[in-house]
C-alpha positions as CSV (number, residue, x, y, z in Angstrom):
1,M,91.3,-172.3,-56.5
2,S,92.5,-173.1,-60.0
3,K,94.7,-170.0,-60.1
4,H,96.6,-171.3,-57.1
5,R,97.2,-174.7,-58.5
6,R,98.9,-173.5,-61.6
7,I,102.2,-173.8,-59.8
8,L,101.9,-177.5,-59.1
9,P,102.9,-178.9,-62.5
10,I,106.5,-177.7,-61.9
11,A,107.4,-181.0,-60.2
12,L,105.0,-183.6,-61.6
13,L,107.7,-185.2,-63.7
14,L,110.0,-186.3,-60.9
15,A,110.8,-189.3,-58.8
16,P,108.5,-191.7,-56.8
17,T,107.4,-190.8,-53.3
18,L,108.8,-192.2,-50.1
19,S,105.8,-194.4,-49.6
20,G,106.7,-196.4,-52.6
21,C,110.4,-196.6,-52.0
22,G,110.4,-199.6,-49.7
23,I,113.0,-198.0,-47.5
24,F,111.0,-198.2,-44.3
25,H,109.1,-201.3,-43.1
26,S,106.6,-199.1,-41.1
27,A,105.5,-195.5,-41.4
28,P,108.6,-193.3,-41.1
29,S,108.8,-190.5,-38.5
30,S,109.3,-186.9,-39.6
31,T,112.8,-187.1,-38.3
32,Q,113.6,-190.2,-40.4
33,I,112.1,-188.5,-43.5
34,S,114.1,-185.4,-42.9
35,A,117.3,-187.5,-42.5
36,L,116.5,-189.2,-45.9
37,N,115.6,-185.9,-47.5
38,A,119.1,-184.6,-46.7
39,R,120.5,-187.4,-49.0
40,L,118.0,-187.1,-51.8
41,P,118.2,-184.6,-54.7
42,P,116.0,-181.5,-54.0
43,E,113.8,-182.2,-57.0
44,V,112.8,-185.6,-55.5
45,V,112.0,-184.0,-52.1
46,Y,110.0,-181.3,-53.9
47,N,108.0,-184.0,-55.7
48,N,107.4,-185.7,-52.3
49,G,106.0,-182.4,-51.0
50,I,103.7,-182.0,-54.0
51,N,102.4,-185.5,-53.4
52,A,101.9,-184.8,-49.8
53,I,99.7,-181.8,-50.7
54,Q,97.7,-183.9,-53.1
55,H,97.0,-186.4,-50.2
56,Q,96.2,-183.4,-47.9
57,D,99.2,-184.3,-45.7
58,Y,100.0,-180.6,-45.3
59,Q,102.4,-181.0,-42.4
60,Q,104.5,-183.4,-44.3
61,A,104.5,-181.1,-47.3
62,V,105.7,-178.2,-45.1
63,N,108.4,-180.4,-43.7
64,D,109.6,-181.4,-47.2
65,F,109.7,-177.8,-48.4
66,N,111.5,-176.7,-45.3
67,D,114.1,-179.5,-45.8
68,I,114.8,-178.3,-49.3
69,E,115.4,-174.7,-48.0
70,Q,117.7,-176.1,-45.3
71,N,119.6,-178.6,-47.4
72,T,120.0,-176.7,-50.7
73,P,119.2,-173.1,-49.9
74,Y,120.7,-171.7,-53.1
75,S,119.1,-174.1,-55.6
76,P,116.1,-173.1,-57.8
77,W,114.1,-175.8,-55.9
78,A,114.6,-173.8,-52.7
79,T,112.9,-170.8,-54.3
80,N,110.0,-172.9,-55.4
81,A,109.8,-174.6,-52.0
82,Q,109.5,-171.2,-50.2
83,L,106.5,-170.3,-52.4
84,M,105.0,-173.8,-52.0
85,H,105.5,-173.6,-48.2
86,G,103.3,-170.4,-48.2
87,Y,100.8,-172.1,-50.4
88,T,100.6,-175.2,-48.2
89,E,100.0,-173.1,-45.1
90,Y,97.3,-171.2,-46.9
91,L,95.6,-174.5,-47.8
92,R,95.4,-175.6,-44.2
93,S,94.2,-172.1,-43.1
94,H,97.4,-171.3,-41.2
95,Y,97.3,-167.8,-42.5
96,T,99.8,-166.2,-40.2
97,D,102.4,-168.8,-41.1
98,A,101.5,-168.5,-44.8
99,V,102.1,-164.7,-44.7
100,S,105.4,-165.2,-43.0
101,A,106.5,-167.7,-45.6
102,L,105.3,-165.5,-48.5
103,N,107.0,-162.4,-47.0
104,R,110.3,-164.3,-46.9
105,Y,109.8,-165.4,-50.5
106,I,109.0,-161.8,-51.6
107,D,111.9,-160.3,-49.8
108,L,114.4,-162.9,-51.2
109,H,113.1,-163.2,-54.7
110,P,111.5,-159.9,-55.8
111,A,112.2,-160.6,-59.5
112,D,111.0,-164.2,-59.6
113,R,108.6,-165.2,-62.3
114,D,105.9,-166.1,-59.8
115,I,106.2,-162.9,-57.7
116,A,102.8,-161.6,-58.7
117,Y,101.2,-164.8,-57.5
118,A,103.0,-164.5,-54.2
119,Y,101.6,-161.0,-53.6
120,Y,98.2,-162.2,-54.6
121,L,98.3,-165.2,-52.3
122,R,99.5,-163.1,-49.4
123,A,96.4,-160.8,-50.0
124,L,94.2,-163.9,-50.0
125,C,95.5,-164.8,-46.6
126,Y,94.1,-161.6,-45.2
127,Y,90.9,-161.8,-47.3
128,E,90.1,-165.3,-46.0
129,Q,90.2,-164.0,-42.4
130,I,87.5,-161.3,-42.9
131,S,84.9,-161.5,-40.1
132,D,81.2,-160.7,-40.2
133,V,80.1,-157.1,-40.1
134,Q,79.3,-157.3,-36.4
135,R,83.0,-157.5,-35.6
136,E,86.0,-155.2,-36.0
137,Q,87.2,-154.9,-39.6
138,L,91.0,-154.4,-39.1
139,T,91.7,-157.6,-41.1
140,T,89.4,-156.3,-43.8
141,Q,91.6,-153.1,-44.1
142,D,94.7,-155.3,-44.2
143,A,93.1,-157.2,-47.0
144,I,92.4,-154.0,-48.9
145,T,96.0,-152.8,-48.5
146,A,97.4,-156.1,-49.7
147,L,95.0,-156.4,-52.6
148,Q,95.7,-152.8,-53.7
149,E,99.4,-153.6,-53.7
150,V,98.6,-156.4,-56.2
151,V,96.7,-153.9,-58.4
152,N,99.4,-151.3,-58.2
153,R,102.3,-153.6,-58.9
154,F,100.8,-155.9,-61.5
155,P,98.0,-153.8,-63.1
156,D,97.7,-155.9,-66.3
157,S,97.6,-159.3,-64.6
158,A,94.6,-161.6,-63.9
159,Y,95.5,-161.3,-60.3
160,A,94.9,-157.5,-60.4
161,R,91.5,-157.9,-62.0
162,D,90.4,-160.4,-59.2
163,A,91.9,-158.1,-56.6
164,Q,89.8,-155.2,-57.8
165,L,86.6,-157.2,-57.3
166,K,87.7,-158.3,-53.8
167,I,88.6,-154.7,-52.9
168,A,85.0,-153.7,-53.7
169,L,83.7,-156.5,-51.5
170,C,86.0,-155.5,-48.7
171,Q,84.8,-151.9,-48.9
172,D,81.2,-153.1,-48.8
173,Q,82.1,-155.1,-45.7
174,I,83.6,-152.0,-43.9
175,A,80.6,-149.9,-44.9
176,G,78.3,-152.6,-43.4
177,H,80.2,-152.5,-40.2
178,E,79.9,-148.7,-40.0
179,M,76.1,-149.1,-40.5
180,V,75.9,-151.6,-37.6
181,I,77.7,-149.1,-35.3
182,G,75.6,-146.2,-36.5
183,K,72.3,-148.0,-35.9
184,Y,73.5,-149.0,-32.4
185,Y,74.2,-145.4,-31.6
186,E,70.9,-144.4,-33.0
187,E,69.1,-146.9,-30.8
188,Q,71.0,-145.5,-27.8
189,H,69.9,-142.0,-28.7
190,L,73.5,-141.0,-29.4
191,Y,72.4,-139.1,-32.5
192,A,75.6,-137.1,-33.1
193,A,77.7,-140.3,-33.1
194,A,75.1,-142.0,-35.4
195,I,75.2,-139.1,-37.9
196,G,79.0,-139.4,-38.0
197,R,78.9,-143.1,-38.9
198,Y,76.2,-142.7,-41.6
199,Q,78.0,-139.8,-43.1
200,A,81.2,-141.8,-43.2
201,V,79.4,-144.4,-45.3
202,I,78.1,-141.7,-47.6
203,N,81.4,-139.9,-48.0
204,N,83.9,-142.9,-48.0
205,F,81.9,-145.8,-49.5
206,Q,79.6,-144.3,-52.1
207,T,79.8,-147.3,-54.4
208,T,78.7,-149.8,-51.9
209,N,75.3,-151.3,-51.3
210,H,74.9,-149.3,-48.0
211,T,74.8,-145.8,-49.3
212,A,71.0,-145.6,-49.8
213,E,70.3,-146.9,-46.4
214,A,72.8,-144.5,-44.8
215,L,71.0,-141.6,-46.5
216,E,67.6,-142.9,-45.2
217,R,69.0,-143.3,-41.7
218,L,70.2,-139.7,-41.8
219,V,66.8,-138.5,-42.7
220,E,65.4,-140.5,-39.8
221,V,67.9,-139.1,-37.3
222,Y,67.5,-135.5,-38.5
223,L,63.7,-135.8,-38.0
224,K,64.2,-137.1,-34.5
225,L,66.4,-134.1,-33.8
226,G,63.9,-131.7,-35.4
227,L,66.3,-130.7,-38.1
228,T,63.8,-130.6,-40.9
229,D,66.0,-128.7,-43.4
230,E,68.7,-131.3,-43.1
231,A,66.2,-134.1,-43.3
232,R,64.6,-132.7,-46.5
233,R,68.0,-131.9,-48.1
234,T,69.2,-135.4,-47.4
235,A,66.0,-136.9,-48.8
236,A,66.5,-134.9,-51.9
237,V,69.9,-136.5,-52.4
238,L,68.3,-139.9,-51.9
239,A,65.6,-139.0,-54.4
240,Y,68.2,-137.9,-57.0
241,N,70.3,-141.1,-56.7
242,Y,67.8,-143.8,-55.7
243,P,64.3,-142.6,-56.8
244,G,63.0,-146.1,-57.1
245,S,64.5,-147.6,-54.0
246,S,62.7,-148.8,-50.9
247,W,65.0,-146.6,-48.8
248,Y,63.7,-143.5,-50.6
249,R,60.1,-144.7,-50.2
250,D,60.7,-145.1,-46.4
251,A,62.4,-141.6,-46.2
252,Y,59.5,-140.0,-48.1
253,A,56.9,-141.6,-45.9
254,K,58.7,-140.4,-42.7
255,L,59.0,-136.9,-44.1
256,A,55.3,-136.9,-44.9
257,S,54.3,-138.4,-41.5
258,A,56.3,-135.6,-39.8
259,D,54.4,-133.1,-41.9
260,V,57.6,-131.9,-43.4
261,I,56.4,-132.4,-47.0
262,N,53.1,-132.8,-48.7
263,R,52.5,-136.5,-49.1
264,R,50.9,-136.1,-52.5
265,T,53.2,-133.6,-54.2
266,G,56.4,-133.8,-52.1
267,D,56.5,-130.0,-51.7
268,A,57.8,-128.6,-48.5
269,N,55.3,-127.6,-45.8
270,V,55.8,-124.5,-43.7
271,L,56.4,-125.7,-40.2
272,A,56.7,-123.7,-37.0
273,S,60.4,-124.6,-37.0
274,D,60.7,-122.9,-40.4
275,R,59.2,-119.6,-39.4
276,D,62.4,-118.2,-37.9
277,T,64.0,-118.2,-41.4
278,T,62.1,-115.5,-43.2
279,T,63.2,-112.9,-45.7
280,D,63.2,-109.2,-45.1
281,T,59.8,-109.0,-46.8
282,G,58.3,-111.5,-44.3
283,T,58.0,-114.4,-46.7
284,V,59.4,-117.8,-46.0
285,A,62.8,-118.4,-47.7
286,P,63.2,-121.4,-50.0
287,R,63.8,-124.5,-48.0
288,G,66.1,-126.4,-50.3
289,P,65.5,-129.0,-53.1
290,A,62.2,-130.6,-53.5
291,T,61.5,-134.2,-52.6
292,P,59.4,-135.7,-55.4
293,P,57.1,-138.7,-54.8
294,P,59.0,-142.0,-55.2
295,K,59.4,-143.3,-58.7
296,S,59.5,-146.9,-60.0
297,S,62.7,-146.4,-61.9
298,G,66.2,-146.5,-60.5
299,G,68.7,-143.6,-60.4
300,F,72.5,-143.3,-60.4
301,L,75.0,-142.0,-57.9
302,G,75.8,-138.5,-58.9
303,W,76.3,-135.8,-56.3
304,L,76.3,-136.3,-52.6
305,F,76.1,-133.2,-50.4
């Protein structure tokens, strides 16, 4: 949160807050405060809004920043107030209102010195709304889009570096959602649909934590369908990239249990389903890459299909 609060010192040199003014004998209403704000210099109203944030009175802070925009729309304080309005809405988790305020700031002040922060804060509003992998990930995609815009527009900024990290987390989230759907389809024996989801993870989210599992699940589905060539080929990819993983050990065990490979050597066995693919000389054609026994060392992500 320290990155967000760097804006706050702009106004910490200004006038006292309303609570110390002695103007009202009891707590003033928002209407009374707005009426007074109309007569106060904008820097004083801005300072009151900052103090309201520090006391977690977010609604009063929003009111103060809105009063500045309404009363002195062309002052530099109005520009700062628009950004702080978005920040305040973000603090109280009113993300839709925050995005609206930040969009207005971005549209009106595209060359302002804090424009990079505005783009970043807008992206955070989407990022904070990401739901668990069991739910739709439309907001996650919105977060990726907004974060990528930060990277593209301000590539050398600290915001871009943090945005890149968050993009990777978002992609892992979407891949996890694809795996949830794929496993559901597999449980329902909708194997073609399950294969599509697992392949989407492998093709579109190769750098996430779900790729090895997606490959193992493909081996599992192919074996259920009797597609031993595809199962063995997929296991070979898994062996190449994740030789020491638990997912490869599981895939290897399933291939051996199905008598597709020799459990000790990993060599392909000749199955009845293989005998329809022979050469002109009557010998069995090579059945694709070997699946070596699992290793204790890890691999790296190289080629996939």
